Biopython code that builds the backbone (N, CA, C, O; Angstrom):
import numpy as np
from Bio.PDB.StructureBuilder import StructureBuilder

atoms = [
    (1, "MET", "N", (-1.680, -6.340, -5.553)),
    (1, "MET", "CA", (-0.677, -6.282, -4.524)),
    (1, "MET", "C", (-0.008, -4.914, -4.577)),
    (1, "MET", "O", (0.380, -4.440, -5.644)),
    (2, "LYS", "N", (0.122, -4.289, -3.415)),
    (2, "LYS", "CA", (0.723, -2.968, -3.355)),
    (2, "LYS", "C", (2.224, -3.111, -3.143)),
    (2, "LYS", "O", (2.676, -3.832, -2.255)),
    (3, "ILE", "N", (2.994, -2.400, -3.986)),
    (3, "ILE", "CA", (4.448, -2.445, -3.888)),
    (3, "ILE", "C", (5.000, -1.025, -3.849)),
    (3, "ILE", "O", (4.344, -0.069, -4.262)),
    (4, "LYS", "N", (6.225, -0.915, -3.339)),
    (4, "LYS", "CA", (6.936, 0.358, -3.307)),
    (4, "LYS", "C", (8.167, 0.206, -4.185)),
    (4, "LYS", "O", (8.996, -0.676, -3.960)),
    (5, "MET", "N", (8.281, 1.060, -5.174)),
    (5, "MET", "CA", (9.377, 0.971, -6.129)),
    (5, "MET", "C", (10.694, 1.410, -5.497)),
    (5, "MET", "O", (10.729, 2.368, -4.725)),
    (6, "LEU", "N", (11.773, 0.708, -5.826)),
    (6, "LEU", "CA", (13.114, 1.069, -5.381)),
    (6, "LEU", "C", (13.898, 1.750, -6.499)),
    (6, "LEU", "O", (14.889, 2.436, -6.249)),
    (7, "VAL", "N", (13.442, 1.550, -7.734)),
    (7, "VAL", "CA", (14.090, 2.128, -8.913)),
    (7, "VAL", "C", (13.016, 2.726, -9.813)),
    (7, "VAL", "O", (11.827, 2.475, -9.618)),
    (8, "SER", "N", (13.432, 3.512, -10.790)),
    (8, "SER", "CA", (12.500, 4.044, -11.781)),
    (8, "SER", "C", (12.123, 2.939, -12.748)),
    (8, "SER", "O", (12.935, 2.069, -13.063)),
    (9, "LEU", "N", (10.886, 2.978, -13.215)),
    (9, "LEU", "CA", (10.402, 1.988, -14.165)),
    (9, "LEU", "C", (9.373, 2.663, -15.054)),
    (9, "LEU", "O", (8.469, 3.333, -14.555)),
    (10, "ALA", "N", (9.497, 2.496, -16.356)),
    (10, "ALA", "CA", (8.568, 3.120, -17.288)),
    (10, "ALA", "C", (8.126, 2.113, -18.326)),
    (10, "ALA", "O", (8.871, 1.208, -18.702)),
    (11, "GLY", "N", (6.899, 2.287, -18.780)),
    (11, "GLY", "CA", (6.342, 1.449, -19.832)),
    (11, "GLY", "C", (5.601, 2.319, -20.824)),
    (11, "GLY", "O", (5.757, 3.540, -20.814)),
    (12, "THR", "N", (4.801, 1.714, -21.675)),
    (12, "THR", "CA", (4.090, 2.476, -22.691)),
    (12, "THR", "C", (3.012, 3.379, -22.100)),
    (12, "THR", "O", (2.686, 4.414, -22.682)),
    (13, "ASP", "N", (2.455, 2.998, -20.950)),
    (13, "ASP", "CA", (1.378, 3.814, -20.372)),
    (13, "ASP", "C", (1.572, 4.101, -18.878)),
    (13, "ASP", "O", (0.609, 4.410, -18.177)),
    (14, "PHE", "N", (2.814, 4.001, -18.391)),
    (14, "PHE", "CA", (3.085, 4.338, -16.999)),
    (14, "PHE", "C", (4.535, 4.755, -16.814)),
    (14, "PHE", "O", (5.400, 4.420, -17.623)),
    (15, "CYS", "N", (4.788, 5.488, -15.742)),
    (15, "CYS", "CA", (6.126, 5.916, -15.353)),
    (15, "CYS", "C", (6.150, 5.960, -13.828)),
    (15, "CYS", "O", (5.405, 6.724, -13.214)),
    (16, "LEU", "N", (7.003, 5.142, -13.221)),
    (16, "LEU", "CA", (7.075, 5.066, -11.770)),
    (16, "LEU", "C", (8.439, 5.532, -11.293)),
    (16, "LEU", "O", (9.459, 5.203, -11.898)),
    (17, "SER", "N", (8.459, 6.289, -10.220)),
    (17, "SER", "CA", (9.692, 6.815, -9.636)),
    (17, "SER", "C", (10.072, 6.022, -8.395)),
    (17, "SER", "O", (9.225, 5.330, -7.829)),
    (18, "PRO", "N", (11.329, 6.106, -7.956)),
    (18, "PRO", "CA", (11.718, 5.459, -6.699)),
    (18, "PRO", "C", (10.876, 6.003, -5.541)),
    (18, "PRO", "O", (10.539, 7.187, -5.516)),
    (19, "GLN", "N", (10.546, 5.151, -4.600)),
    (19, "GLN", "CA", (9.741, 5.446, -3.405)),
    (19, "GLN", "C", (8.244, 5.603, -3.708)),
    (19, "GLN", "O", (7.462, 5.865, -2.794)),
    (20, "GLU", "N", (7.836, 5.451, -4.958)),
    (20, "GLU", "CA", (6.423, 5.549, -5.318)),
    (20, "GLU", "C", (5.723, 4.222, -5.032)),
    (20, "GLU", "O", (6.245, 3.152, -5.346)),
    (21, "GLU", "N", (4.539, 4.308, -4.435)),
    (21, "GLU", "CA", (3.746, 3.114, -4.147)),
    (21, "GLU", "C", (2.676, 2.961, -5.218)),
    (21, "GLU", "O", (2.074, 3.940, -5.658)),
    (22, "THR", "N", (2.448, 1.714, -5.632)),
    (22, "THR", "CA", (1.487, 1.459, -6.696)),
    (22, "THR", "C", (0.821, 0.099, -6.531)),
    (22, "THR", "O", (1.379, -0.817, -5.927)),
    (23, "GLU", "N", (-0.376, -0.011, -7.077)),
    (23, "GLU", "CA", (-1.094, -1.286, -7.163)),
    (23, "GLU", "C", (-1.340, -1.627, -8.622)),
    (23, "GLU", "O", (-2.274, -2.359, -8.948)),
    (24, "ARG", "N", (-0.511, -1.102, -9.487)),
    (24, "ARG", "CA", (-0.677, -1.226, -10.925)),
    (24, "ARG", "C", (-0.513, -2.655, -11.436)),
    (24, "ARG", "O", (-1.142, -3.029, -12.426)),
    (25, "PHE", "N", (0.319, -3.454, -10.780)),
    (25, "PHE", "CA", (0.662, -4.779, -11.271)),
    (25, "PHE", "C", (-0.118, -5.871, -10.551)),
    (25, "PHE", "O", (-0.467, -5.726, -9.380)),
    (26, "ASP", "N", (-0.390, -6.976, -11.265)),
    (26, "ASP", "CA", (-1.037, -8.122, -10.619)),
    (26, "ASP", "C", (-0.016, -8.812, -9.711)),
    (26, "ASP", "O", (1.166, -8.467, -9.736)),
    (27, "ALA", "N", (-0.453, -9.764, -8.928)),
    (27, "ALA", "CA", (0.400, -10.413, -7.928)),
    (27, "ALA", "C", (1.618, -11.091, -8.560)),
    (27, "ALA", "O", (2.704, -11.072, -7.982)),
    (28, "THR", "N", (1.446, -11.686, -9.732)),
    (28, "THR", "CA", (2.553, -12.369, -10.396)),
    (28, "THR", "C", (3.643, -11.387, -10.816)),
    (28, "THR", "O", (4.823, -11.602, -10.536)),
    (29, "GLU", "N", (3.245, -10.318, -11.482)),
    (29, "GLU", "CA", (4.220, -9.329, -11.948)),
    (29, "GLU", "C", (4.847, -8.586, -10.770)),
    (29, "GLU", "O", (6.043, -8.296, -10.793)),
    (30, "ALA", "N", (4.060, -8.276, -9.748)),
    (30, "ALA", "CA", (4.593, -7.617, -8.556)),
    (30, "ALA", "C", (5.631, -8.519, -7.892)),
    (30, "ALA", "O", (6.668, -8.037, -7.436)),
    (31, "GLY", "N", (5.363, -9.806, -7.836)),
    (31, "GLY", "CA", (6.319, -10.766, -7.280)),
    (31, "GLY", "C", (7.615, -10.788, -8.056)),
    (31, "GLY", "O", (8.692, -10.896, -7.470)),
    (32, "ARG", "N", (7.520, -10.686, -9.371)),
    (32, "ARG", "CA", (8.725, -10.660, -10.210)),
    (32, "ARG", "C", (9.552, -9.407, -9.934)),
    (32, "ARG", "O", (10.779, -9.474, -9.857)),
    (33, "LEU", "N", (8.882, -8.267, -9.785)),
    (33, "LEU", "CA", (9.591, -7.022, -9.506)),
    (33, "LEU", "C", (10.283, -7.082, -8.140)),
    (33, "LEU", "O", (11.400, -6.589, -7.982)),
    (34, "ILE", "N", (9.612, -7.690, -7.155)),
    (34, "ILE", "CA", (10.190, -7.837, -5.818)),
    (34, "ILE", "C", (11.391, -8.775, -5.868)),
    (34, "ILE", "O", (12.439, -8.482, -5.293)),
    (35, "GLU", "N", (11.236, -9.905, -6.559)),
    (35, "GLU", "CA", (12.311, -10.893, -6.677)),
    (35, "GLU", "C", (13.534, -10.309, -7.379)),
    (35, "GLU", "O", (14.668, -10.647, -7.040)),
    (36, "ALA", "N", (13.306, -9.431, -8.357)),
    (36, "ALA", "CA", (14.407, -8.819, -9.095)),
    (36, "ALA", "C", (15.073, -7.689, -8.317)),
    (36, "ALA", "O", (16.122, -7.192, -8.727)),
    (37, "GLY", "N", (14.473, -7.278, -7.195)),
    (37, "GLY", "CA", (15.049, -6.206, -6.391)),
    (37, "GLY", "C", (14.636, -4.821, -6.839)),
    (37, "GLY", "O", (15.243, -3.833, -6.426)),
    (38, "PHE", "N", (13.611, -4.728, -7.678)),
    (38, "PHE", "CA", (13.138, -3.438, -8.162)),
    (38, "PHE", "C", (12.092, -2.824, -7.242)),
    (38, "PHE", "O", (11.810, -1.629, -7.333)),
    (39, "ALA", "N", (11.515, -3.635, -6.353)),
    (39, "ALA", "CA", (10.425, -3.154, -5.495)),
    (39, "ALA", "C", (10.390, -3.966, -4.207)),
    (39, "ALA", "O", (11.024, -5.015, -4.096)),
    (40, "VAL", "N", (9.639, -3.460, -3.243)),
    (40, "VAL", "CA", (9.396, -4.187, -1.990)),
    (40, "VAL", "C", (7.893, -4.167, -1.725)),
    (40, "VAL", "O", (7.210, -3.223, -2.122)),
    (41, "PRO", "N", (7.371, -5.193, -1.063)),
    (41, "PRO", "CA", (5.938, -5.187, -0.750)),
    (41, "PRO", "C", (5.626, -4.141, 0.310)),
    (41, "PRO", "O", (6.449, -3.848, 1.178)),
    (42, "VAL", "N", (4.439, -3.592, 0.223)),
    (42, "VAL", "CA", (3.992, -2.605, 1.204)),
    (42, "VAL", "C", (3.013, -3.290, 2.140)),
    (42, "VAL", "O", (2.006, -3.849, 1.704)),
    (43, "ALA", "N", (3.315, -3.243, 3.424)),
    (43, "ALA", "CA", (2.411, -3.810, 4.426)),
    (43, "ALA", "C", (1.271, -2.820, 4.657)),
    (43, "ALA", "O", (1.486, -1.618, 4.812)),
    (44, "GLU", "N", (0.079, -3.349, 4.674)),
    (44, "GLU", "CA", (-1.078, -2.494, 4.934)),
    (44, "GLU", "C", (-1.034, -2.034, 6.382)),
    (44, "GLU", "O", (-0.922, -2.849, 7.297)),
    (45, "LYS", "N", (-1.122, -0.744, 6.580)),
    (45, "LYS", "CA", (-1.116, -0.194, 7.924)),
    (45, "LYS", "C", (-2.534, -0.197, 8.469)),
    (45, "LYS", "O", (-3.467, 0.281, 7.823)),
    (46, "LYS", "N", (-2.676, -0.738, 9.656)),
    (46, "LYS", "CA", (-3.978, -0.713, 10.296)),
    (46, "LYS", "C", (-4.100, 0.606, 11.045)),
    (46, "LYS", "O", (-3.252, 0.959, 11.865)),
    (47, "VAL", "N", (-5.161, 1.312, 10.749)),
    (47, "VAL", "CA", (-5.398, 2.590, 11.388)),
    (47, "VAL", "C", (-6.389, 2.375, 12.525)),
    (47, "VAL", "O", (-7.519, 1.933, 12.316)),
    (48, "GLU", "N", (-5.941, 2.696, 13.721)),
    (48, "GLU", "CA", (-6.816, 2.560, 14.875)),
    (48, "GLU", "C", (-7.505, 3.900, 15.087)),
    (48, "GLU", "O", (-6.854, 4.936, 15.218)),
    (49, "ARG", "N", (-8.798, 3.861, 15.119)),
    (49, "ARG", "CA", (-9.562, 5.097, 15.269)),
    (49, "ARG", "C", (-10.251, 5.116, 16.630)),
    (49, "ARG", "O", (-10.797, 4.113, 17.091)),
    (50, "ALA", "N", (-10.208, 6.273, 17.245)),
    (50, "ALA", "CA", (-10.880, 6.427, 18.533)),
    (50, "ALA", "C", (-12.374, 6.579, 18.286)),
    (50, "ALA", "O", (-12.803, 7.313, 17.396)),
    (51, "VAL", "N", (-13.140, 5.882, 19.077)),
    (51, "VAL", "CA", (-14.595, 5.958, 18.955)),
    (51, "VAL", "C", (-15.139, 6.446, 20.290)),
    (51, "VAL", "O", (-14.929, 5.819, 21.328)),
    (52, "LYS", "N", (-15.825, 7.548, 20.249)),
    (52, "LYS", "CA", (-16.365, 8.112, 21.460)),
    (52, "LYS", "C", (-17.589, 7.300, 21.875)),
    (52, "LYS", "O", (-18.538, 7.144, 21.107)),
    (53, "GLN", "N", (-17.549, 6.787, 23.100)),
    (53, "GLN", "CA", (-18.672, 6.025, 23.617)),
    (53, "GLN", "C", (-19.728, 6.982, 24.155)),
    (53, "GLN", "O", (-19.385, 7.970, 24.805)),
    (54, "PRO", "N", (-20.991, 6.714, 23.901)),
    (54, "PRO", "CA", (-22.031, 7.600, 24.443)),
    (54, "PRO", "C", (-22.046, 7.520, 25.964)),
    (54, "PRO", "O", (-21.709, 6.490, 26.549)),
    (55, "ALA", "N", (-22.438, 8.607, 26.585)),
    (55, "ALA", "CA", (-22.522, 8.644, 28.037)),
    (55, "ALA", "C", (-23.619, 7.672, 28.510)),
    (55, "ALA", "O", (-24.629, 7.500, 27.827)),
    (56, "PRO", "N", (-23.419, 7.040, 29.676)),
    (56, "PRO", "CA", (-24.433, 6.130, 30.162)),
    (56, "PRO", "C", (-25.746, 6.870, 30.420)),
    (56, "PRO", "O", (-25.760, 8.015, 30.872)),
    (57, "GLU", "N", (-26.818, 6.197, 30.128)),
    (57, "GLU", "CA", (-28.132, 6.817, 30.275)),
    (57, "GLU", "C", (-28.492, 6.898, 31.767)),
    (57, "GLU", "O", (-28.345, 5.927, 32.509)),
    (58, "LYS", "N", (-28.958, 8.053, 32.175)),
    (58, "LYS", "CA", (-29.350, 8.245, 33.579)),
    (58, "LYS", "C", (-30.862, 8.291, 33.665)),
    (58, "LYS", "O", (-31.512, 9.141, 33.056)),
    (59, "ARG", "N", (-31.399, 7.382, 34.415)),
    (59, "ARG", "CA", (-32.845, 7.377, 34.626)),
    (59, "ARG", "C", (-33.087, 7.457, 36.135)),
    (59, "ARG", "O", (-32.488, 6.732, 36.929)),
    (60, "GLY", "N", (-33.956, 8.336, 36.477)),
    (60, "GLY", "CA", (-34.127, 8.661, 37.828)),
    (60, "GLY", "C", (-34.971, 7.982, 38.724)),
    (60, "GLY", "O", (-35.050, 8.349, 39.897)),
]
sb = StructureBuilder()
sb.init_structure("model")
sb.init_model(0)
sb.init_chain("A")
sb.init_seg("    ")
for serial, (resi, resn, name, xyz) in enumerate(atoms, 1):
    if name == "N":
        sb.init_residue(resn, " ", resi, " ")
    sb.init_atom(name, np.array(xyz, "f"), 0.0, 1.0, " ", f" {name:<3s}", serial, name[0])
structure = sb.get_structure()
């Protein structure tokens, strides 16, 4: 689960700053951080891409 940190958080092998997005934690731990007010969930942004359609085939 991707979360965005609201506060700094450090452990033995990581250091996270406010506004940093991470997928470091499993869903259970991420939920705990969100519930405690240390983080918020990040909504996945859907990227719409333009696709060029080929020109219609002309046969004479």
